[in-house]
Structures are given as C-alpha cells and as structure tokens.
C-alpha positions as CSV (number, residue, x, y, z in Angstrom):
1,M,16.3,2.6,-9.3
2,R,13.1,1.7,-7.5
3,A,11.0,1.9,-10.6
4,A,13.5,-0.2,-12.6
5,R,13.0,-2.9,-10.0
6,G,9.2,-2.7,-10.4
7,L,8.6,-1.4,-6.9
8,R,6.0,1.1,-6.0
9,R,7.0,4.0,-3.8
10,G,4.5,3.0,-1.2
11,A,6.1,-0.4,-0.8
12,V,9.5,1.2,-0.2
13,V,8.0,3.7,2.3
14,D,6.2,0.9,4.2
15,H,9.5,-1.1,4.3
16,L,11.4,2.0,5.6
17,T,8.8,2.7,8.2
18,G,9.0,-0.9,9.5
19,A,12.7,-1.5,9.1
20,L,13.5,1.8,11.0
21,G,11.1,1.0,13.8
22,L,9.0,4.1,13.2
23,D,5.5,4.7,14.4
24,R,3.0,4.0,11.5
25,N,1.6,7.5,12.2
26,K,4.8,8.9,10.7
27,R,4.4,7.1,7.4
28,E,3.3,10.3,5.5
29,K,6.4,12.1,6.8
30,V,8.6,9.2,5.7
31,D,6.9,9.2,2.4
32,G,7.7,12.9,1.9
33,Y,11.3,12.6,2.9
34,Y,11.7,9.5,0.7
35,H,10.3,11.4,-2.2
36,E,12.8,14.2,-1.6
37,L,15.6,11.6,-1.3
38,E,14.5,9.9,-4.6
39,T,14.3,13.2,-6.5
40,G,17.6,14.6,-5.3
41,L,16.3,17.2,-2.9
42,L,18.0,15.8,0.3
43,D,21.6,16.0,1.1
44,V,22.6,12.4,0.9
45,K,25.6,13.0,3.3
46,R,23.2,13.9,6.1
47,V,20.9,10.8,5.7
48,D,21.4,8.3,8.5
49,P,23.2,5.1,7.5
50,R,20.3,3.0,8.8
51,V,18.1,4.6,6.0
52,W,20.7,3.5,3.4
53,E,20.9,0.0,4.8
54,A,17.1,-0.4,4.8
55,L,16.9,1.0,1.2
56,A,19.7,-1.2,0.0
57,K,17.9,-4.3,1.4
58,K,14.6,-3.4,-0.2
59,L,16.1,-2.4,-3.5
60,K,18.6,-5.3,-3.5
61,A,21.4,-2.9,-4.2
62,G,24.6,-1.9,-2.6
63,I,24.7,1.2,-0.5
64,S,27.5,2.6,-2.8
65,D,25.1,2.1,-5.8
66,L,22.4,4.1,-4.0
67,L,24.8,6.9,-3.1
68,A,26.1,7.1,-6.7
69,W,22.6,7.2,-8.2
70,R,21.4,10.6,-9.4
71,P,17.8,11.5,-10.4
72,R,17.1,12.1,-14.0
73,A,15.9,15.7,-14.8
74,I,12.5,15.9,-16.6
75,G,12.5,18.4,-19.4
76,R,14.5,21.5,-19.5
77,R,13.4,23.0,-16.2
78,G,14.4,20.1,-13.9
79,S,12.4,17.6,-12.0
80,T,8.6,17.8,-11.5
81,C,9.3,18.3,-7.8
82,E,11.6,21.3,-8.4
83,R,8.9,22.9,-10.5
84,R,6.3,22.4,-7.8
85,T,8.6,23.9,-5.2
86,R,9.1,27.0,-7.3
87,L,5.4,27.4,-7.7
88,R,4.6,27.4,-4.0
89,P,7.8,28.3,-2.1
90,S,6.1,29.8,0.9
91,E,4.0,26.8,1.8
92,P,5.8,23.8,3.3
93,P,4.8,20.3,2.2
94,R,2.0,18.8,4.3
95,Y,4.4,16.2,5.9
96,L,6.5,19.0,7.3
97,R,3.7,20.9,8.9
98,A,2.5,20.2,12.5
99,D,1.9,16.5,13.0
100,S,-1.8,16.3,13.8
101,N,-1.4,12.8,15.3
102,S,1.2,13.7,17.9
103,G,0.7,17.4,18.3
104,T,4.4,18.1,17.5
105,S,5.4,20.9,15.3
106,R,8.2,21.4,12.8
107,S,10.2,23.4,15.4
108,H,10.7,20.1,17.4
109,P,12.5,17.6,15.1
110,D,11.6,14.0,15.6
111,E,13.3,10.7,14.8
112,V,12.2,10.9,11.2
113,D,13.7,14.4,10.7
114,R,17.0,13.1,12.3
115,L,17.1,9.9,10.1
116,F,16.7,12.0,6.9
117,G,19.1,14.6,7.9
118,R,16.6,17.4,8.5
119,A,17.0,17.9,12.3
120,S,18.3,21.3,13.2
C-alpha cells in the first residue's frame, strides 16, 4: 500500500516516530517494527490503535483498509523477510538487541515495543 502511494519506507517511519511522540533515537527500532508490520510478521491485533491512526493519516487510507491488507508473498518460499529469518534464526535483528543509545536491553520493553505489540 505504501509503495503504491509512492512513499518510501523511511518517510513512513519518520512520520510514525514523530506522530507517536517517540525519541528520534528509537527510529531504527520503529523502522524494524514497521518492516515486520508491512511484511506480515507482526500480529496486527496487538498493534496499538495510535500506530494504525498515524499510518492511516500518512497513507491516506482507512484503518479498516490497513487492517485488511495482506502482504504479497515473493516466490514459492514466502517473503524475503521470512527467508532471511530462516537463515539466521538465532540472531535477533539489530533493532531488537540492546539499545546502545539508552543502555536498555530487550528484557525491558519500552514504548516502541508496547506500541507494536511486542511488550511481554
């Protein structure tokens, strides 16, 4: 949906970071979670409504349209992201490792984790 509107992922991530009032140091983490959301790897039911509202505004779409959208599989083996995950299952993505700017670790969920439904 984003690509169909001619938007770059970075523009959407910047919008989300600002619209959700998040620290700019969390941009990489927002980018990672947005990528997971866009590729169908996040449970959409757990994502905070504020994320959907901000996305709907940026994409000029209804929230129901965003929730109904499903990523297109690439090739026979699924999405590129799924293939990457299978290749390196033991190594978490960089945005989920310890946050070098704040010194927090993955064991202490932050606002970004909560917004994207990944808080324990």
